C-alpha positions in Angstrom: 75.4 -7.8 41.1 72.5 -9.5 39.6 71.3 -8.8 35.8 68.2 -9.1 34.1 68.7 -9.0 30.6 66.0 -9.6 27.6 66.7 -9.9 24.1 64.7 -9.8 20.9 66.9 -12.6 19.5 66.6 -15.0 22.5 63.8 -16.2 24.4 63.6 -13.9 27.4 65.1 -15.7 30.0 65.8 -14.9 33.7 69.7 -14.8 34.1 70.6 -15.6 38.3 73.6 -14.3 39.7 76.3 -17.1 39.9 78.6 -17.2 43.2 81.5 -16.8 41.2 80.0 -13.5 39.9 79.7 -12.1 43.3 83.2 -13.1 44.6 85.0 -11.8 41.1 83.6 -7.8 40.8 86.2 -7.5 38.3 84.6 -10.5 35.9 80.8 -8.5 36.5 82.6 -5.3 35.6 83.7 -7.0 32.2 80.4 -8.1 31.3 78.7 -5.1 32.1 81.1 -3.2 29.9 81.0 -6.0 27.0 77.1 -5.9 27.3 77.3 -2.0 26.8 79.9 -2.1 23.8 78.5 -5.3 21.6 74.8 -5.8 22.6 73.4 -2.8 24.1 71.1 -2.3 21.2 69.7 -5.5 22.0 68.3 -4.9 25.3 64.6 -4.4 25.8 64.1 -4.2 21.9 61.1 -6.7 22.1 58.0 -5.4 20.7 54.5 -6.1 22.6 52.6 -4.6 19.1 53.0 -3.0 16.3 54.0 0.6 16.6 52.7 1.6 13.2 48.8 0.2 14.0 47.3 2.4 16.8 44.9 1.4 19.3 41.3 1.7 18.2 42.3 3.0 14.5 40.4 1.6 11.5 43.7 -0.8 10.9 43.5 -1.9 14.6 39.9 -2.8 14.6 40.2 -5.3 11.1 43.4 -6.8 12.8 41.6 -7.5 16.0 39.1 -9.6 13.8 36.2 -8.5 16.2 34.8 -5.8 13.4 33.6 -8.3 11.0 30.9 -5.9 9.2 31.3 -2.9 7.3 28.7 -0.9 5.5 29.4 2.5 3.0 27.3 5.1 4.8 25.0 5.3 7.7 22.3 4.6 5.4 23.5 1.5 4.3 23.9 0.4 8.0 20.3 1.3 8.8 18.9 -1.0 6.1 21.0 -3.6 7.0 19.4 -3.3 10.7 15.8 -2.7 9.5 16.8 -6.3 7.5 17.9 -8.0 10.5 14.9 -6.9 12.2 12.6 -8.1 9.7 14.6 -11.1 9.5 14.7 -12.3 13.3 11.4 -10.3 14.1 13.3 -8.2 16.7 13.8 -4.3 17.2 17.2 -3.4 17.4 16.9 0.3 19.0 20.0 2.9 18.6 20.6 3.1 22.6 23.5 5.6 22.3 26.1 7.2 20.0 29.7 7.5 21.8 31.7 10.2 20.7 35.5 10.0 20.9 36.7 12.5 23.9 40.2 11.6 23.9 42.1 14.5 22.8 45.4 12.3 22.0 43.8 9.8 20.2 42.0 10.6 17.2 41.8 7.3 15.6 37.7 7.0 15.7 34.9 9.6 15.5 31.9 7.7 17.4 30.7 4.3 17.9 26.8 4.0 17.4 25.5 1.2 19.8 22.5 -0.8 19.3 20.8 -3.4 21.3 18.0 -5.9 21.6 14.7 -4.2 22.1 13.9 -6.3 25.1 16.8 -4.9 27.2 15.4 -2.8 30.1 15.8 1.0 29.8 15.8 1.9 33.4 13.2 2.5 36.1 12.5 -0.3 38.6 14.4 -3.7 38.0 12.9 -6.7 36.6 12.5 -8.7 40.4 10.9 -5.9 42.0 7.4 -6.9 41.4 4.5 -5.1 43.2 2.4 -8.6 43.1 5.3 -11.2 43.1 2.5 -14.0 42.7 0.3 -12.5 40.0 0.8 -14.7 36.7 1.2 -13.1 33.5 -0.9 -14.2 30.3 2.0 -12.5 28.3 5.5 -13.2 29.8 7.3 -9.8 30.4 9.1 -7.5 27.4 11.8 -6.9 29.8 14.7 -9.2 29.9 18.7 -9.0 30.0 19.3 -9.9 26.4 23.1 -9.8 25.3 22.8 -9.1 21.6 24.5 -5.7 20.8 25.8 -4.3 17.8 28.4 -1.7 17.5 28.8 0.5 14.4 32.3 2.7 14.5 33.0 5.4 12.1 36.7 6.7 11.2 38.0 10.1 10.2 40.0 9.1 7.3 37.4 6.6 5.5 33.3 6.6 5.0 33.3 2.8 5.5 31.9 1.9 9.1 32.8 -1.1 10.9 30.3 -3.3 12.9 30.9 -5.5 15.8 27.7 -7.7 16.0 27.1 -10.1 18.7 24.3 -12.0 17.5 23.1 -14.6 20.4 19.5 -13.6 21.8 18.5 -14.9 25.5 15.0 -15.7 23.8 13.1 -17.1 21.0 13.4 -15.1 17.5 11.1 -15.3 14.6 7.5 -15.0 15.0 7.2 -15.6 18.5 9.1 -12.6 19.5 6.8 -10.3 17.3 4.2 -9.7 20.5 7.6 -7.8 22.1 8.2 -5.7 18.5 7.1 -2.2 18.0 5.7 -1.3 14.7 8.1 0.6 12.0 7.7 4.1 11.2 7.3 3.4 7.5 4.2 1.0 8.4 2.9 3.4 10.4 2.8 5.8 7.6 1.6 3.4 5.7 -1.0 2.5 8.0 -1.8 6.4 8.1 -2.3 6.6 4.1 -4.6 3.6 4.1 -6.9 4.8 6.7 -7.2 8.3 5.3 -7.7 6.8 1.7 -11.2 5.1 3.1 -9.8 1.5 4.0 -11.6 -0.2 6.9 -9.4 -0.3 10.1 -9.9 -4.7 10.2 -8.4 -4.6 6.6 -5.4 -3.0 7.1 -3.7 -5.6 8.8 -5.5 -8.5 6.9 -4.3 -7.0 3.7 -0.3 -7.5 4.8 -1.2 -10.6 5.8 -2.6 -12.0 2.8 -0.6 -10.4 0.7 2.5 -13.3 1.2 -0.5 -15.8 0.1 -1.4 -13.4 -3.0 1.4 -12.7 -4.3 3.3 -16.1 -5.1 6.0 -14.2 -6.6 7.2 -10.8 -6.8 6.5 -10.8 -10.6 3.1 -10.6 -11.1 3.1 -12.8 -14.3 5.1 -15.6 -12.4 2.6 -15.4 -9.6 -0.7 -16.1 -12.2 1.3 -18.9 -13.6 1.0 -20.3 -10.1 -2.7 -19.6 -9.4 -3.5 -21.0 -12.7 -1.7 -24.2 -10.9 -3.9 -23.6 -7.8 -6.9 -23.2 -9.8 -6.1 -26.9 -11.6 -5.9 -28.3 -7.9 -9.1 -27.2 -7.0 -11.1 -27.8 -10.4 -11.6 -24.3 -11.1 -9.7 -23.4 -14.4 -12.0 -22.9 -17.2 -9.0 -22.5 -19.8 -6.0 -20.3 -19.5 -3.6 -18.6 -22.2 -1.0 -16.3 -21.5 0.4 -13.6 -23.9 3.0 -15.7 -24.9 1.4 -18.5 -25.8 0.5 -19.4 -29.2 -3.5 -19.3 -29.8 -5.0 -22.5 -29.5 -6.3 -23.6 -33.1 -9.8 -22.4 -34.4 -10.0 -20.0 -31.6 -9.1 -16.8 -33.6 -7.4 -15.3 -30.9 -5.2 -12.6 -31.2 -1.8 -13.6 -30.4 -0.7 -11.3 -27.8 -4.3 -11.8 -26.2 -4.3 -13.0 -22.6 -7.5 -14.9 -21.2 -8.2 -16.6 -18.0 -11.2 -18.3 -17.2 -12.6 -19.4 -13.9 -15.7 -21.8 -12.7 -15.5 -23.3 -9.6 -17.4 -26.3 -8.7 -19.8 -24.4 -6.7 -20.2 -21.8 -9.6 -21.0 -25.2 -11.9 -23.4 -26.5 -9.5 -25.3 -23.0 -8.8 -25.2 -22.7 -13.0 -26.9 -26.0 -13.1 -29.5 -25.3 -10.8 -30.9 -21.7 -11.5 -29.0 -21.4 -15.2 -31.9 -22.5 -17.3 -34.1 -19.6 -16.7 -32.0 -16.3 -16.9 -28.5 -15.5 -16.9 -26.5 -12.3 -18.0 -23.4 -11.0 -19.5 -21.0 -8.2 -18.8 -17.6 -6.9 -18.5 -16.1 -4.0 -16.2 -13.0 -2.3 -16.4 -10.6 -0.5 -13.8 -10.2 -4.1 -11.9 -6.5 -4.4 -11.8 -3.5 -1.8 -12.9 -3.2 -2.6 -16.5 -5.0 -0.6 -18.9 -7.9 -2.2 -20.9 -8.2 -5.4 -19.0 -11.5 -6.4 -18.5 -13.3 -8.9 -16.3 -16.2 -10.5 -17.8 -19.2 -12.2 -15.8 -21.6 -14.4 -15.8 -24.8 -14.1 -13.7 -27.6 -16.2 -12.7 -30.6 -15.0 -10.5 -31.3 -17.2 -7.5 -34.6 -17.9 -6.2 -34.7 -14.8 -4.1 -33.9 -12.7 -7.0 -30.7 -12.0 -6.4 -27.5 -12.1 -8.7 -25.0 -15.0 -8.6 -21.6 -15.4 -10.2 -21.1 -18.5 -12.0 -18.4 -17.9 -14.2 -15.6 -15.0 -14.7 -12.8 -14.3 -17.6 -10.7 -11.9 -17.2 -8.9 -10.8 -20.6 -7.0 -8.4 -22.3 -9.6 -7.2 -24.9 -13.6 -7.5 -25.3 -13.3 -8.5 -28.9 -15.9 -11.1 -30.4 -13.3 -13.3 -30.6 -12.5 -13.1 -26.9 -16.0 -13.6 -26.0 -16.9 -16.3 -28.6 -13.6 -18.3 -26.7 -15.2 -17.9 -23.1 -19.0 -18.6 -24.0 -17.6 -22.0 -26.1 -15.7 -23.1 -22.9 -18.4 -22.6 -21.0 -20.6 -24.1 -22.8 -18.8 -27.0 -23.3 -18.1 -27.1 -19.8 -21.8 -27.2 -18.7 -23.5 -28.7 -22.0 -26.7 -29.0 -20.0 -27.2 -25.9 -19.1 -29.1 -23.6 -22.0 -30.3 -20.6 -20.3 -34.0 -19.6 -22.1 -33.1 -15.9 -21.7 -29.8 -14.4 -21.8 -29.5 -10.7 -21.6 -26.9 -8.4 -22.3 -26.2 -4.5 -23.0 -25.7 -2.9 -26.1 -22.2 -4.4 -26.6 -22.2 -5.8 -30.3 -19.7 -8.1 -29.8 -21.3 -10.2 -27.1 -24.9 -9.9 -28.8 -23.5 -11.7 -32.4 -21.6 -14.1 -29.9 -24.7 -15.1 -28.1 -26.7 -15.4 -31.3 -24.3 -17.4 -32.6 -23.8 -20.0 -29.4 -27.2 -20.0 -28.2 -29.6 -20.8 -30.8 -32.0 -21.9 -28.5 -32.2 -18.9 -26.2 -34.0 -15.4 -26.4 -31.2 -13.0 -26.1 -32.5 -9.6 -24.4 -31.3 -6.1 -24.4 -31.1 -4.4 -21.2 -33.7 -1.7 -20.8 -31.7 0.7 -19.3 -28.9 0.6 -21.7 -31.3 0.8 -24.8 -33.2 4.3 -23.5 -29.8 5.3 -22.5 -28.9 4.9 -26.2 -31.9 6.6 -27.5 -31.4 9.7 -25.3 -28.0 10.4 -27.1 -29.7 11.0 -30.2 -31.9 14.0 -28.7 -32.3 16.4 -26.1 -34.6 15.0 -23.8 -35.5 18.5 -22.0 -36.3 20.2 -25.4 -38.5 16.9 -26.3 -40.1 16.0 -22.7 -43.1 14.9 -24.7 -40.9 11.9 -27.2 -38.8 11.1 -24.3 -42.2 10.1 -22.1 -43.8 8.5 -25.4 -40.3 6.6 -25.5 -40.2 5.5 -22.2 -43.9 4.0 -22.2 -43.3 2.7 -25.8 -40.6 0.0 -24.4 -43.4 -1.4 -22.1 -45.9 -1.9 -24.2 -46.7 -5.6 -24.3 -50.2 -5.5 -26.7 -48.7 -5.5 -30.3 -51.7 -2.8 -31.8 -50.9 -0.5 -29.1 -47.0 -1.0 -29.5 -47.3 0.4 -33.3 -49.8 2.8 -32.9 -47.6 4.3 -29.9 -44.8 4.2 -33.0 -46.7 6.5 -35.3 -47.4 8.7 -32.4 -43.9 9.1 -32.2 -43.2 9.9 -35.5 -45.0 12.4 -35.5 -43.2 14.1 -32.7 -39.7 13.0 -33.1 -37.1 14.6 -35.4 -36.5 13.0 -38.8 -33.0 11.8 -37.4 -34.3 10.4 -34.5 -36.8 8.2 -36.5 -34.3 7.2 -39.1 -32.1 6.0 -36.5 -34.7 4.0 -34.5 -36.0 2.3 -37.6 -32.8 1.8 -38.6 -31.6 0.2 -35.6 -34.1 -1.4 -33.6 -37.3 -2.0 -35.7 -36.4 -5.0 -37.4 -37.5 -8.0 -36.4 -34.5 -10.0 -35.1 -33.6 -6.5 -32.8 -37.3 -5.9 -31.9 -37.5 -9.3 -30.0 -34.5 -8.6 -27.9 -36.1 -5.1 -26.3 -39.4 -5.1 -26.5 -42.1 -6.0 -24.2 -44.3 -7.4 -26.7 -41.6 -10.7 -26.4 -41.2 -10.6 -22.7 -44.4 -12.2 -21.5 -45.4 -15.5 -20.7 -42.1 -15.6 -18.0 -42.0 -17.2 -14.7 -41.2 -15.3 -11.9 -37.7 -16.5 -11.8 -37.0 -15.2 -15.3 -38.3 -11.8 -14.8 -35.4 -9.0 -15.4 -35.5 -5.9 -17.8 -32.4 -4.7 -17.2 -28.8 -6.2 -16.3 -28.9 -4.6 -13.0 -27.9 -8.1 -11.6 -24.6 -8.1 -13.2 -24.1 -3.9 -12.3 -25.1 -4.5 -8.9 -22.0 -7.4 -9.0 -19.7 -4.5 -10.3 -20.6 -2.4 -7.6 -19.8 -4.9 -4.8 -16.8 -5.9 -6.6 -15.4 -2.3 -6.7 -16.8 -0.7 -4.0 -16.2 -3.4 -1.3 -14.0 -6.1 -2.3 -11.5 -3.9 -4.1 -12.0 -1.3 -1.9 -12.5 1.4 -4.7 -8.5 0.7 -6.0 -7.9 -0.6 -9.0 -4.0 0.0 -9.1 -4.2 -3.8 -7.8 -2.2 -6.7 -9.5 -4.0 -9.7 -11.2 -3.2 -12.3 -8.5 -4.8 -9.7 -6.0 -7.8 -9.7 -8.3 -7.9 -13.4 -8.7 -7.7 -13.8 -5.0 -10.8 -11.3 -4.3 -12.5 -13.3 -6.6 -12.0 -16.6 -5.3 -11.3 -16.1 -1.5 -13.3 -13.0 -1.1 -16.3 -12.6 -3.3 -17.3 -16.1 -3.9 -17.2 -16.6 -0.5 -19.9 -13.9 0.1 -22.4 -15.3 -2.3 -21.7 -18.8 -0.9 -22.7 -17.4 2.7 -25.8 -15.6 1.4 -27.2 -18.8 -0.4 -26.3 -20.8 2.7 -28.6 -18.3 4.5 -31.1 -19.0 2.4 -31.2 -22.3 2.4 -31.5 -22.3 6.2 -34.3 -19.7 6.0 -32.3 -17.0 7.0 -33.6 -14.8 4.2 -37.3 -15.5 4.6 -39.5 -16.9 1.9 -38.4 -16.7 -2.0 -39.7 -15.2 -4.7 -42.2 -17.9 -5.8 -43.5 -18.5 -1.7 -43.8 -14.6 -1.4 -46.1 -14.4 -4.8 -48.1 -17.2 -3.2 -48.8 -15.3 0.3 -49.6 -11.9 -1.5 -52.2 -13.6 -3.9 -53.6 -15.2 -0.8 -54.0 -11.9 0.7 -55.4 -10.4 -2.5 -57.7 -13.3 -3.3 -59.7 -12.6 -0.3 -60.7 -8.9 -1.5 -62.1 -10.5 -4.5 -66.1 -10.7 -3.9 -68.4 -13.4 -4.5 -70.5 -11.8 -7.0 -67.7 -11.1 -9.1 -67.1 -14.8 -9.6 -69.2 -16.5 -12.1 -69.6 -20.5 -12.9 -69.5 -21.2 -16.6 -69.0 -25.1 -16.2 -69.9 -27.1 -13.2 -66.3 -27.2 -11.2 -64.2 -26.7 -14.3 -64.0 -23.3 -15.6 -65.0 -20.0 -14.0 -64.8 -16.3 -15.2 -63.6 -14.2 -12.5 -64.0 -10.0 -13.2 -60.6 -8.0 -13.2 -60.2 -6.1 -10.3 -57.9 -3.4 -12.2 -60.0 -3.1 -15.3 -63.7 -4.1 -14.5 -64.9 -4.6 -18.2 -62.5 -7.4 -18.1 -62.7 -10.8 -17.0 -60.3 -13.9 -16.8 -60.9 -17.5 -17.6 -60.4 -20.2 -14.6 -59.9 -23.9 -16.0 -59.5 -25.9 -12.7 -59.1 -29.1 -14.9 -56.1 -27.7 -16.2 -55.3 -25.6 -13.6 -54.9 -22.4 -15.8 -56.0 -18.9 -16.1 -55.7 -16.5 -18.8 -54.5 -13.5 -16.6 -51.2 -12.3 -17.4 -50.0 -13.0 -13.5 -50.5 -16.8 -13.9 -47.4 -17.7 -15.8 -45.2 -16.2 -12.9 -45.7 -19.1 -10.5 -48.0 -20.7 -11.7 -50.9 -19.8 -9.8 -53.1 -16.3 -9.4 -55.5 -14.6 -7.4 -58.4 -15.8 -9.7 -57.8 -19.1 -9.2 -57.2 -18.6 -5.4 -60.8 -17.0 -5.4 -62.7 -19.7 -6.5 -60.9 -22.3 -4.6 -62.1 -20.1 -2.0 -65.8 -20.0 -2.8 -65.9 -23.4 -4.1 -63.9 -25.6 -1.7 -65.3 -28.8 -2.4 -64.0 -28.4 -5.9 -61.6 -31.1 -6.7 -58.3 -29.5 -8.0 -56.4 -31.9 -9.9 
């Protein structure tokens, strides 16, 4: 009789029967008896597995080495999946949840199976094409991708183990974005942005540009990188962080933040247009930071539009801060001295302008002046007084101006009279707001309000910023450089190539030719041969203006605008043989 014996102590071997054992049954019986008495406990004692670790349990999966990932909760698992999707630009949707239905094995609860989003979901096979010869511009999304994630949950622990097969059969990264779905969080965000009034084409661009705007997660560190960028493009006027020491002789507070910006294009425009007129003003609510102000210097182009030529983002609007801005502006542009500089009723701006621009006539915005006046009485109770004040500010004749003041004193409350006398009637202040000192201006210098700056503020807040003030400082810098400034540059280019029509001077000249034809010949009187003429006024019949063709001048108030007027044009039309110098 043959026998096979496996021992746990000796390597399992096959014991072949021998002829002697077959002939001698007694020996065989003795061998069997010896095995049963001495080594019976060793037969079939060889173990093929660990009896204390059951298949499918937590310990078995850890020991197998296949489950290399773990999470504490399902929420952590989902966050990991989202991070993996963002990193690889793929979708890992939940395909199925496999629950343990084996009544004899209670070592695990369920498995969550995630597959690549490009796996087919059913229906016709990929190879069954209706038009086999048709070429697709974008390859089909459905293909067999081996990427697979199995997350397994167990009854005696909250830890979730994961087996992840990370290989994809297609390219990952940005090239795969066209085959992915928009996450639910992004859909909710887009919905809120659209409901808040953001234009649809700005929703995606906002997210894309965020990577080039937020150079660092911390706004302060991002600003430092923006400052370096401003240096590379020669657009940094000055910079002081709140933690920096104040520059010598600056008088800035220790914690003041200031950032001045002027690009080369702005410098060029300032040199071209800044000699006639400039305006300054500040606005708030452009960033999320309380008290932060954006100062802007605006000049007037030849079409009458405002053009920002310098910005300052600061933490306050004190006189020393404004002085620091204007000192660097003048140092950077020493040859640009505006003949007229306009501001609102801000005392800090007015005092600083008066000290730094001694050659410039500082003007007050008429809107702000009238607004300040009406705060001291009820305009509905004193309607006549209000009409007088509205006309008084526009009077150009000095005698009529003071006569009107006497009439105002007779109908105005005593408190209003004292307020005007103490704040507006001294010679220095009078030059800032009275129309007496706003004569003989060119057409490019005419501006009685600071609305060019106010229009810029409206454009910035309503359109470029989108009505949102909860923006970081780096976002504002980006908007100024990459959104607002290109808008003004595009308009300037359109003007240069004639798409905006004639400029202010040419439009005025065209109007003059139309009005000159209406002046009759008998209203033109030659005083000296071929040089001096008297032309009757069209608005005031008893008044005449002197036209001198030798010096090419006219005494009418409209002549300084170009310089040209309808009276000179009328004389040239009547006397075409007169040689004009």
